[in-house]
N, C-alpha and C positions, 0 to 999 in steps of 0.2 A: 577710770582705769582702762588701759588698753591691753590687748593680747600680747603675751611674751612667750617665746621669742618673736621678735619683729619680723625676721626673715626666715623662710623655711630651711630645714636642714639640707645639706648637700651630700651627695654620695662621696665617700672617701674621707670625710672629715673625722678628725680625732676631736672629741668634745671633752672639755674640762670645765668644771664648775668649782670656784673657790668657796671656802667656808667662812670668809671673814666678815660678812655683813648680812644682817636680816633686813636692813632698811632698803636694800635694792638687790635685784637679781643680776647676776653676771654670768655670761656664757662665752667661752672662748672656743672657736672652731678653727682647726688647723687642717688644711687639705693635705692629702697624701702626696700630691704632685709637687715637685720642687718649685715649679713655676706658678703655682696657684696663689690665691689671695687669702690671707688670714682674715678672719672676721671676729671682732669682739662686740658682743651685744650686751647691753645693760639697761636697766631701768633707773631713772632718777626720780625719787619721791618728791612730791610737793611738801611744803611746810606742813608739819603735823601729820604727814603721811596720809592725807585725805585723797590722794590720787597720785599718778605718776605719768611720765612720758618715757618712751623707749628710744634708744639710740643704737645704731649699728655703725661701727667703724671698720673699714676694709683697707688693707694695704698689701703690697707684694711680699710674699713669704721670705725671699732671700734677704730682704732689707731689714736691718736691725732698727728697733724703735729708738727715737731720740730720748734725752732725759725726760722721764715721765711727768715731772712737775711742769716743765715747759710745754709739753704736749697737752697736758690737762688744761693749762691756761689758754692755749691756742683754741682748744675745743670750746671752752667757755666763751671766748670772744665770738666764735662762730654762732653759738646758740643765742647770744645776746644781740646778734645782728650787727656786730662791729667789724665783720670780715667779708662783706659783700653779699650779693643775692644768691639764692640757690640756683643750681644748674638743672637743666632738664634731665629726666631719667625715664627709662622704660619700665621702672618698677612702679606699679600702680599705687597711688596715694602717698608716695614718698617724695620728699625733697632731698636733693643731694648737694652737699657743700664740699668743695675742695679744701683740704687742710694741708698745710706744709709747715715744717719746722726745720730750718737749715736745708740739708739735702733730702730730707725725708718728706714723702708726700703720701697722702691717702685720701679717702673720701668718707664723709660722714653722712649717714642717712637718718632723717627724722620724719615722722608722720606729718604730712602737710597740715592736716586738720588740727594738730596739737602744737604747732609752732607758737601759737598765742599763749600757751600755758607755761612757757619758759619763765615768765615773770612770777609764776607761783613757786618756783624753786627757791631754795634757801641759798642766797649768794655766798653766805659764810661757809657753807659745807660743800657747795657744788664742785669746786676744784678738788677738794679732798676726796669726794666720791669718785670722780673721774680718775684721779691719780691712783687710787686703790685698785681699780680695775686694770688700768694700764700697767701698774707695777706687777700685778699678777701675770699679765700677758707677757711682759718682758722676761720674767723668770722662766716661763714655760717655753720660750723660743730660743734657748741656748743650744748650740750644737745641732745634731741630727736626730734628736730624740723622736720628733714627730714622724719621721719617715722610717724609723727602725721597724723591721718586720715583726719583731716581738714588741708590741706596742707598750707593754707595761714593764718590760725587763728592767729599765733604768730606775723605775720607781722602787721595785723590790731591792735593787742593789743599794740604793741610797738609804733606805730604811734599815737594811742589814748593818750598814756602818754605824748608824746611831744605836741600833740594838746591841751591837758589840760593846760599846762603851757602857751602856746601862747594865748589861749582863756581867761585864768584868767587875764593876763596882759591887754588884749584888753577890757574885760568886765569892769575892774576897770577904765580904761581910759574913756570909753564911759559913764558909769553911773555917774562918778564924773563930767563930763562936762555938764550934763543936768541942766537947760532946754536949754542952748545953745548947739548947735551941731557943732563940728568941721567939716570943709569941707570934709576932707578925710574920715570921718565916716558917710557920708550922706546915703550911701547904707545900712549900718548897721542900721541906724536910721529908715529907711523905713521898714526894716525887723523886727524891735523890737516888734511890736504888735504880730506878729506870734510867736516869741520866748517867749513872755510873756504868750500867750495863752497855749503854750506847757508846761510852768512851772506850770500854774494854773491847767491845766488838770491833770498833774502828781501828784500834791499835794492835789487835791480835797478830802476833808473828812479826811485827815491825819495830815496836819500841815498847819499853816498859809502860804499862797502862797506869801510870800514876795519875790520880785525880787532882791535877793542879787547878788553881783558880781559872786559868785561861782555857784549859780544856773543858772545865765545867761551864764556863761562859759560852764557849762555842757549842756545847751540847744544848744549852738553853736556846741559843739562836737557831740552831738546826731544827729544834722542835717547833719554833714559831714560824719558820719559813719553809716547812716541809711542802714539797711539790712546787714551790715558787723559785727556789735557788738550789744550786748544787750544794750538797752538804759540806760544811767546813771540815768536819771530821769524816772524811771520805776514805773508806777502807781500801779503795782501788787507787788512791792517789797520794794525797798530801798528809794523811794522818800519821805517817811514819816519820815525818820531820820532827826535830826536837821542838819543845814547847815554844821557845822564843822565836825560832825561825818560822814556824807555822803561823804564829800570831802576826808577825811582821809581814808575812806574805798576804794575809787577808786584810790587814789594816796597817799599811806602811806608816812609819813614824811621822813623816811630813803631813800626811792626810789626817792622822790622829790629832796633830797639833792644830791644824786648820779647823777641824771639827770642834775641838774644845774651845777655840777662839770664837767660833760661830755661836756656840751654846752660851757663852758669856755675853755676846753682843746682841743676840736675837732671842727675846723671851718666848717667842712662838716655838722655836727649836728646843729651848730649855724645857718647856712644858711637855713637848713630845718625848724628850728623854725620860722624864718622870713617868709619863704614860707607859713607855716600854718597860720600865722597871716594875710598875704596878702590875702590868699584864704577866710578867714573869714570876712575880710573887704570888698572884692569885690563881693564875692558870698556867703553871710552869711547863706542862707538856702538851698543851692544846695548841693546834695550829691557829695562827691569827687569820681572821677573815677581813681581807682588804676591801676597801671601797663600799663599805656599808654606810658610811657618812662621808661627805666631801672633806677633803683635806689631805688625803694620802699623797696625791700628786703635788700639792703645794709644798708640803714639807720636803719631799724629795727634790723639788726644784731649788729650794733654798740651799740644801746640802750640795747639790750638784754644782751650783754656781760657786760655792765657797771652795770646793775641792778641786775645781778645774779652772 
């Protein structure tokens, strides 16, 4: 077993760790500078996970990755010694290999002492592991997220969109069941007076404070994203809009349709939707604590790619 990460952290990097695999470590580092080099580090376990080797792939930040399956296959050819000899590098104990797919080019670093252990890797899963890490990197490199001065603003914004869908479904179920309350919604029922007070306060003097399903849903989302996002029921701004106009301003129809299509196509996003619903049922007025476990940014990246 070798130390991971393989290369030391750099100043200004945004660091992201995906949640998808316990078999290998993956670390994506994005420099703040537009002209910097992105670095993806990962470990590849031997058969039966008795050891591993670490890899580091670097490429220019402005350049989009090629199709990840093709790039994963190219990296595997390099590791198997079918793509030429390593280049000299000033990084101690590392061998460097140029990698190119069509117009894209990068450099792969491998510990020199561990090049002989490549044969211990499982060739049936090697490209799959590589592709998983590369796929994560490609999702995280869309647009200008990595250089935004509020580093996590886009993550909260994407979670809020998914939370709205979950809250809308939950609000309709709860309000339509009244005055009888379903057993699994008992905690939500106890929190309902607080949520109603939130709606009334936001709408005071601007519009009738009817507790509609969508206003109730927005109150649920505001509770979860307190201090992370501007309130959807904002008494200084948009709460005075009629119910339908306000909803479409925060979740336009085209984006809602794309998000629903993504939920059907991506089980990971579908699971997150159920997770948001569960959080709103069990802890309806508690603020969510982001980044306690890896995955918040991965979910946001999938949504951002689908919506834009």
